[in-house]
N, C-alpha and C positions, 0 to 999 in steps of 0.2 A: 268847613268854616265853623267857628264857634259863635254861638249866639249869646250876647252879653245884655244884661238888663241894667239900665241906669234910671235913677230917679232924678228928674230935672225940674226945678221950680218954675214951671211954665204956668202962666195964668190966662193966656189968651192966644188967639190965632197968630198974632204977631210974634209971640214967643216961639210957637211951634214952627213958624215960617223961618225964623232966624236959625233954629236947629236944623231945619231942612236944608237951608242954603249952605251952612257950614259942612254938613255931612256930604252933600252933593259934590263939594270940592275935593273930597277924598277919592272919589272915583270908584274904587273897587269894593265898596261896602253896600250891603243891603240893610235897610232899616225900616222900622215901623214906629209911629208916634201915637201914643194913647194920651191925648190932651186931658180928658177928665180925670184920669188917674195919675197924671204927671209922669208917665213912664216912656222910656225910649228903649227899643230893642235894636241892637246893632249886630249884624252878622258880618264878622270880619276875622282875618288872621292877624290883624294888627294888635300890638301890645295894649293891654288894658290901660296903662298909664297914658299912652299916647291918645287913646280914645277919650279918656277922662279930660285930659288937657284940651283936646279939640272941642269937646262939648262946653267947656268952661269959657271958650271964646265968645259964646253968645251972651255972656254976662250974668248967667244964672247959677245958682248953687247946684252942684252935681254930686250925686252919691251913687257909688257902684253897688248894685245888689247881688251880683254874681252871675253865673251862667244859667241859661234856661234850656 
């Protein structure tokens, strides 16, 4: 699986909670959230565009930083 890094405009625990809920719905992904640095790492075989659109569902700005 590829590990992708995203920058998500999270400012609080509520924001990271929203990201967690959305990503948990995908099922077959592993992810880590770094709230202080506003980063989300997602391990998945899913398409980057799909992951980006999924993250945008939490209502925050999302930027794809590449693979890690």
